[in-house]
GUNU-547775 format. One record per residue: residue number from 1; x, y, z of N, C-alpha, C, O in turn; residue in one letter. Coordinates in steps of 0.001 Angstrom, whole numbers, always signed. Last residue first. Example, Ala and Ser with C-alpha at 12.3 -4.5 7.8 and 13.67 -1.06 7.14 Angstrom:
2
R, k, nx, ny, nz, cax, cay, caz, cx, cy, cz, ox, oy, oz, r
R, 2, +12850, -2250, +7080, +13670, -1060, +7140, +12900, +30, +7870, +13409, +1138, +8039, S
R, 1, +13190, -5690, +7800, +12300, -4500, +7800, +13200, -3300, +7800, +14236, -3319, +8465, A
//
This chain:
100
R, k, nx, ny, nz, cax, cay, caz, cx, cy, cz, ox, oy, oz, r
R, 100, +107167, +110018, +154934, +107025, +109886, +156299, +106878, +108559, +157205, +106759, +108655, +158427, Q
R, 99, +108321, +110321, +152011, +107759, +109269, +152778, +108156, +109637, +153740, +109375, +109747, +153867, Q
R, 98, +110248, +113139, +150397, +110326, +111974, +151121, +108801, +111662, +151974, +108196, +112592, +152508, P
R, 97, +108842, +114283, +148083, +109600, +114708, +149050, +109582, +113710, +149713, +108482, +113174, +149577, Q
R, 96, +111161, +115354, +144529, +110424, +114672, +145195, +110164, +114961, +146602, +110936, +115835, +146997, P
R, 95, +110944, +119006, +143688, +112061, +117438, +144407, +110868, +116488, +144904, +109870, +116845, +145531, Q
R, 94, +109522, +120689, +143397, +109185, +120354, +142291, +110095, +119178, +142866, +109817, +118144, +142259, W
R, 93, +110574, +122777, +144728, +110037, +122816, +145014, +109443, +121799, +143651, +108819, +122471, +142831, A
R, 92, +113226, +123095, +143371, +113024, +122362, +145200, +111926, +121763, +145282, +111821, +120610, +145699, A
R, 91, +113203, +123219, +140465, +113807, +123376, +141399, +113421, +122400, +142502, +113348, +121172, +142441, S
R, 90, +115185, +120683, +137876, +113742, +120880, +139217, +114311, +121997, +140322, +115383, +121905, +140920, L
R, 89, +118700, +119907, +137870, +117417, +121230, +137625, +115767, +121825, +137878, +115340, +122972, +138012, G
R, 88, +118539, +117640, +139500, +119042, +119170, +140023, +118660, +120306, +139218, +118358, +121416, +139656, S
R, 87, +117274, +114815, +139989, +116913, +116038, +138542, +117249, +117082, +138961, +116316, +117885, +138944, W
R, 86, +116943, +112253, +141439, +116478, +113627, +141037, +117041, +114445, +140227, +116786, +113651, +139322, H
R, 85, +116291, +109116, +141256, +116683, +109609, +140482, +116194, +111338, +140884, +115037, +111638, +140589, I
R, 84, +114081, +107543, +143835, +115852, +107649, +144283, +116593, +108583, +143367, +117538, +109138, +143927, G
R, 83, +112107, +106399, +141308, +112805, +106594, +142944, +114067, +106432, +142567, +114782, +105828, +141767, D
R, 82, +112408, +107830, +138011, +112825, +106731, +138747, +113331, +106248, +140276, +114464, +105848, +140539, P
R, 81, +110964, +110549, +136721, +112053, +109920, +137109, +112002, +108734, +137752, +110898, +108800, +138292, L
R, 80, +108318, +110551, +136723, +108964, +110887, +135654, +110557, +110289, +135742, +111128, +109672, +134843, T
R, 79, +106204, +108703, +138139, +107282, +109736, +137855, +107334, +109802, +136659, +106666, +109311, +135749, A
R, 78, +102690, +107708, +137383, +103458, +107827, +137517, +104705, +108473, +137263, +104698, +108987, +136144, N
R, 77, +100289, +109304, +140220, +100636, +108714, +138958, +102149, +108133, +138542, +102904, +108096, +139514, G
R, 76, +100187, +112952, +141143, +100121, +111645, +141050, +100162, +110644, +140222, +100047, +111094, +139082, L
R, 75, +102250, +115890, +142153, +102796, +114073, +141282, +101752, +113604, +141402, +101887, +113523, +142623, C
R, 74, +102046, +118784, +143303, +101118, +117449, +143872, +101407, +116956, +142236, +100894, +117522, +141271, L
R, 73, +101665, +121776, +144803, +102567, +120941, +144105, +103021, +119408, +143845, +104125, +118944, +144130, R
R, 72, +99873, +124449, +146021, +100263, +123312, +145790, +100302, +122962, +144928, +99528, +123274, +144023, L
R, 71, +101728, +127042, +146013, +100704, +126632, +145712, +100826, +124684, +145715, +101782, +123964, +145429, G
R, 70, +103274, +130587, +144826, +102429, +129619, +146152, +101736, +129034, +146376, +100762, +129539, +146935, R
R, 69, +103297, +131110, +142634, +104529, +131187, +142653, +104409, +130403, +144141, +105333, +129703, +144555, E
R, 68, +100772, +129366, +140105, +101102, +130243, +140655, +102448, +129837, +141752, +102767, +128655, +141879, P
R, 67, +102687, +129508, +136724, +102066, +128641, +136907, +102225, +129116, +139223, +103332, +129177, +139757, L
R, 66, +101406, +130670, +133744, +102413, +130415, +134697, +101063, +129576, +135435, +99889, +129243, +135273, P
R, 65, +100856, +128635, +129751, +100489, +129286, +131923, +101033, +128983, +132276, +101577, +127890, +132119, Y
R, 64, +101047, +128822, +126721, +101820, +128557, +128105, +101816, +128933, +129554, +102691, +129436, +130258, A
R, 63, +100722, +126705, +124260, +100162, +127772, +125488, +101371, +127538, +126146, +102247, +126675, +126196, R
R, 62, +100552, +126344, +120406, +101290, +126120, +121562, +100563, +126806, +122635, +99699, +127577, +122219, I
R, 61, +98985, +124080, +118153, +98451, +125163, +119775, +99921, +124773, +120574, +100343, +123732, +121077, D
R, 60, +99038, +124707, +114065, +99290, +123860, +115190, +98633, +124515, +116435, +97809, +125400, +116205, D
R, 59, +97667, +125607, +112004, +97139, +123668, +112125, +98181, +123499, +113690, +98155, +122463, +114354, S
R, 58, +98554, +127609, +111435, +97268, +127578, +111110, +96720, +126053, +111507, +95609, +125558, +111314, R
R, 57, +101119, +128771, +112717, +99943, +128791, +112949, +98043, +128780, +112937, +97070, +129244, +113533, P
R, 56, +103621, +126028, +112756, +102922, +126781, +111470, +101132, +126992, +112172, +100241, +126146, +112233, D
R, 55, +106269, +126396, +114164, +105051, +126429, +114114, +103969, +126634, +112973, +103748, +127749, +112500, M
R, 54, +109323, +127866, +114720, +109257, +126355, +113787, +107816, +126485, +113936, +107991, +127648, +113573, L
R, 53, +108686, +130561, +115754, +109353, +130949, +113974, +109177, +129392, +113877, +108769, +129193, +112732, R
R, 52, +107456, +129905, +118131, +106285, +130569, +116764, +107373, +130706, +115775, +106905, +131050, +114690, Q
R, 51, +109599, +129182, +119541, +108584, +128259, +119079, +108271, +128750, +117915, +108627, +128285, +116833, L
R, 50, +111229, +131682, +119516, +111242, +130954, +119004, +110589, +129595, +118502, +110863, +129012, +117453, Y
R, 49, +108844, +132799, +121611, +109142, +133023, +120077, +109904, +132229, +119432, +109294, +131824, +118443, E
R, 48, +109456, +131116, +123286, +107747, +131410, +122663, +107900, +131950, +121925, +107016, +131821, +121078, L
R, 47, +112048, +132180, +124723, +111525, +130398, +124223, +109785, +130907, +123293, +109810, +130210, +122279, C
R, 46, +111231, +135112, +124769, +112317, +134374, +123695, +111461, +133531, +123773, +110348, +133625, +123254, R
R, 45, +109149, +134426, +127322, +109010, +135677, +125892, +109945, +134442, +124953, +109571, +133331, +124577, E
R, 44, +110512, +133245, +128830, +109984, +132837, +128612, +109281, +133291, +127038, +109030, +132634, +126027, L
R, 43, +113036, +135430, +129814, +112957, +134554, +128950, +112395, +133341, +128610, +113084, +132408, +128198, Q
R, 42, +110832, +137424, +130607, +111622, +137291, +128926, +112252, +136125, +128803, +112144, +135594, +127698, E
R, 41, +109803, +136317, +132242, +109030, +136257, +131852, +109268, +136947, +130047, +108605, +137005, +129011, P
R, 40, +112296, +133192, +133614, +112384, +134735, +133899, +111153, +135057, +132297, +111347, +134347, +131311, S
R, 39, +112140, +130274, +134114, +112615, +131652, +133909, +112358, +132706, +134103, +112171, +133015, +135280, G
R, 38, +110946, +127102, +133577, +111535, +128083, +135104, +112731, +128583, +134469, +113806, +128025, +134246, T
R, 37, +108928, +124925, +132820, +109696, +125750, +131980, +110415, +126596, +133237, +109704, +126197, +134159, F
R, 36, +107853, +121465, +131677, +107887, +122964, +132379, +108634, +123996, +132557, +109653, +123485, +132092, L
R, 35, +105339, +120305, +129628, +107250, +120897, +129163, +106703, +120915, +130417, +105537, +120582, +130633, F
R, 34, +103796, +118182, +126958, +103907, +118748, +128702, +105881, +118876, +129197, +106912, +118204, +129170, V
R, 33, +104125, +116059, +125342, +104015, +117334, +124715, +103443, +117817, +126262, +102242, +117574, +126375, S
R, 32, +103900, +113540, +127934, +104030, +113890, +125986, +103548, +115130, +126601, +102947, +115370, +127648, Y
R, 31, +105425, +115317, +130871, +104313, +114170, +130300, +104758, +114217, +129384, +105871, +114735, +129288, Q
R, 30, +107307, +116783, +131140, +106790, +116191, +132599, +105877, +115442, +131903, +105398, +114633, +132698, V
R, 29, +110958, +118038, +130548, +110008, +116997, +129871, +108700, +116389, +131494, +109069, +115818, +132521, A
R, 28, +111875, +121382, +131241, +111371, +119946, +132077, +110252, +118896, +130951, +109060, +119087, +130711, C
R, 27, +113107, +123157, +129230, +113023, +123119, +129807, +112642, +121859, +130286, +113186, +120981, +129616, A
R, 26, +115621, +123194, +126909, +115047, +124595, +127666, +114132, +124297, +129035, +114312, +125080, +129967, H
R, 25, +115629, +120984, +125384, +116956, +122017, +126404, +116976, +123120, +127288, +117780, +123704, +128013, R
R, 24, +113095, +120524, +125083, +113749, +119548, +126118, +115138, +119924, +126360, +115815, +119425, +127258, K
R, 23, +112760, +122429, +122677, +112199, +122135, +124751, +112538, +121015, +125778, +112241, +120822, +126957, L
R, 22, +113659, +121037, +121171, +113534, +122469, +121357, +113675, +122366, +122709, +114580, +122250, +123535, Y
R, 21, +112662, +118292, +120841, +114205, +118869, +120756, +114058, +120187, +121248, +114806, +120201, +122226, R
R, 20, +109784, +119450, +119690, +110473, +118908, +120987, +112088, +118859, +121392, +112514, +119514, +122343, H
R, 19, +110338, +120966, +117200, +109735, +121530, +118978, +109989, +120315, +119589, +110940, +120572, +120327, I
R, 18, +111356, +119299, +116146, +111653, +120421, +116307, +111686, +120933, +117958, +112331, +121127, +118988, R
R, 17, +109091, +117004, +116217, +109998, +116692, +116377, +111219, +118438, +116863, +111766, +118459, +117965, G
R, 16, +106774, +118722, +115051, +106478, +118480, +116610, +108336, +117955, +116526, +108989, +118919, +116925, L
R, 15, +107359, +119082, +112310, +107539, +120411, +112902, +107651, +119368, +114839, +108610, +119506, +115598, R
R, 14, +107329, +116147, +111723, +109167, +116985, +111209, +108822, +118550, +112572, +109627, +118957, +113409, R
R, 13, +105187, +116207, +111584, +105148, +115149, +112470, +107180, +115760, +112743, +107918, +115691, +113725, P
R, 12, +102181, +118164, +112116, +103614, +117572, +111674, +104444, +117345, +112167, +104801, +117967, +113167, C
R, 11, +100466, +119201, +114451, +99930, +118653, +113384, +101600, +117537, +112381, +101678, +116317, +112238, T
R, 10, +101396, +119539, +117516, +101667, +119791, +116712, +101086, +118930, +114955, +101713, +117924, +114623, I
R, 9, +100274, +120957, +121019, +99548, +120022, +120064, +100132, +120786, +118611, +99821, +121932, +118289, D
R, 8, +101884, +121554, +123895, +101552, +121731, +122769, +101160, +120662, +121476, +101847, +119692, +121157, Y
R, 7, +102405, +124073, +126956, +102265, +122354, +125632, +101561, +122593, +124905, +100712, +123485, +124904, C
R, 6, +104467, +124626, +129532, +104259, +124600, +127967, +104133, +123235, +127575, +104744, +122166, +127604, I
R, 5, +103909, +126084, +132933, +103982, +125291, +131815, +103603, +125353, +130620, +102579, +125974, +130336, I
R, 4, +105688, +127960, +134724, +105533, +127637, +133815, +105167, +126334, +133235, +106051, +125500, +133043, Y
R, 3, +107970, +129622, +137854, +107531, +128447, +136408, +106259, +128466, +135955, +105476, +129007, +136736, D
R, 2, +109613, +132043, +137435, +108963, +131729, +137762, +108961, +129747, +137451, +109796, +128977, +136975, R
R, 1, +112303, +134030, +139051, +112125, +133405, +137723, +110914, +132996, +138524, +110788, +133247, +139723, M
//
C-alpha cells in the first residue's frame, strides 16, 4: 500500500460534483480538490480509469503523485479535522502526533 496525492481542476460544475463525490468515497479530502489516496498501484490505476471516464480531457486536469514511503509528513495550517478527532481510515503516518 502506498500513499498518493490526487488533485484536479475541473471546468464543469456537474463533472466537478461527480468527481468530488467519487473521490470522497475512495480517498481522504485534505484540501479543496486535493485527496490522499492509499492503495496499491492497481487500485490507483482503477481509480484513475474511472475518473478518466468522468472527466473531459479537453478542459479538465486530474493528476496523481506518489508520495515517498519514507519522508517527512508535515501538516501546517488548519487541520482537516478538529483537535481530538482522528479518522481511523488514515494510515498511522498521517495521524496527528501528540504535542510534547
